[in-house]
Kinemage of the C-alpha trace (Angstrom):
@kinemage 1
@onewidth
@group {chain A} dominant
@subgroup {mainchain}
@vectorlist {calphas} color= white
{ca met a 1} P 0.030 0.032 -0.123
{ca lys a 2} L 1.308 3.424 -1.193
{ca pro a 3} L 1.282 5.709 1.732
{ca asp a 4} L -0.834 8.949 1.740
{ca gln a 5} L 1.665 11.769 0.024
{ca thr a 6} L -0.878 14.601 0.350
{ca gly a 7} L 0.552 17.953 0.886
{ca ala a 8} L 4.133 16.240 0.919
{ca gln a 9} L 6.711 18.874 0.399
{ca trp a 10} L 9.205 16.830 -1.527
{ca arg a 11} L 13.456 18.033 -1.016
{ca lys a 12} L 16.604 16.348 -2.582
{ca ser a 13} L 20.194 17.431 -1.278
{ca ser a 14} L 21.734 20.647 -2.800
{ca arg a 15} L 24.654 18.478 -3.397
{ca ser a 16} L 22.937 16.672 -5.996
{ca gly a 17} L 22.996 19.632 -8.543
{ca asn a 18} L 20.543 19.393 -11.720
{ca gly a 19} L 20.859 15.673 -11.611
{ca asn a 20} L 18.107 13.140 -10.944
{ca asn a 21} L 20.168 10.541 -9.608
{ca cys a 22} L 19.310 10.970 -5.987
{ca val a 23} L 16.251 10.446 -3.254
{ca glu a 24} L 13.794 12.804 -2.401
{ca val a 25} L 12.610 13.102 1.063
{ca ala a 26} L 9.448 14.827 2.612
{ca thr a 27} L 9.539 15.482 6.532
{ca asn a 28} L 6.642 18.130 6.612
{ca leu a 29} L 4.231 15.413 7.296
{ca leu a 30} L 5.780 14.401 10.527
{ca pro a 31} L 3.624 15.789 12.788
{ca thr a 32} L 0.691 14.549 11.443
{ca thr a 33} L 1.647 11.172 10.055
{ca gly a 34} L 4.758 10.575 12.191
{ca arg a 35} L 6.713 9.130 9.220
{ca val a 36} L 9.488 10.248 6.832
{ca leu a 37} L 8.778 9.908 3.307
{ca val a 38} L 11.338 8.900 0.683
{ca arg a 39} L 11.270 8.306 -3.115
{ca asp a 40} L 13.374 7.835 -6.192
{ca ser a 41} L 13.961 11.203 -8.147
{ca lys a 42} L 14.274 9.540 -11.532
{ca asp a 43} L 10.728 8.164 -10.668
{ca pro a 44} L 8.555 10.236 -8.679
{ca ala a 45} L 5.204 8.350 -9.314
{ca gly a 46} L 6.782 5.351 -8.308
{ca his a 47} L 7.182 3.461 -4.994
{ca val a 48} L 7.462 5.423 -1.694
{ca leu a 49} L 9.187 4.531 1.502
{ca ser a 50} L 7.337 5.404 4.704
{ca ile a 51} L 10.228 5.550 7.340
{ca asn a 52} L 9.915 5.997 11.412
{ca pro a 53} L 12.002 9.261 12.307
{ca glu a 54} L 14.553 7.358 14.546
{ca asp a 55} L 15.249 4.976 11.470
{ca trp a 56} L 15.532 7.676 8.886
{ca gln a 57} L 18.278 9.604 11.341
{ca ser a 58} L 20.127 6.371 11.689
{ca phe a 59} L 20.559 5.925 7.927
{ca val a 60} L 21.300 9.739 7.522
{ca arg a 61} L 24.078 9.342 10.191
{ca glu a 62} L 25.758 6.103 8.873
{ca ala a 63} L 25.332 7.216 5.271
{ca ser a 64} L 26.969 10.505 5.756
{ca ser a 65} L 29.928 8.637 8.141
{ca glu a 66} L 33.268 8.244 6.736
{ca arg a 67} L 32.542 4.247 6.238
{ca phe a 68} L 30.863 4.783 3.028
{ca thr a 69} L 33.033 7.225 1.239
{ca ala a 70} L 34.038 6.001 -2.408
């Protein structure tokens, strides 16, 4: 089941430039849904992940750690 995206304000990293090779995140619905929405910027009509805020923060922390540098 696709999460309700009504009113979602999607944003992506400023580091992504003009490319569409990244994820978009909507956090503005946290007060009403308690969830962070995540989607692929290349397919905005596609699948959407609905993640609890604690797991999202853990993901962001790990993804930005030195462990994942190329």
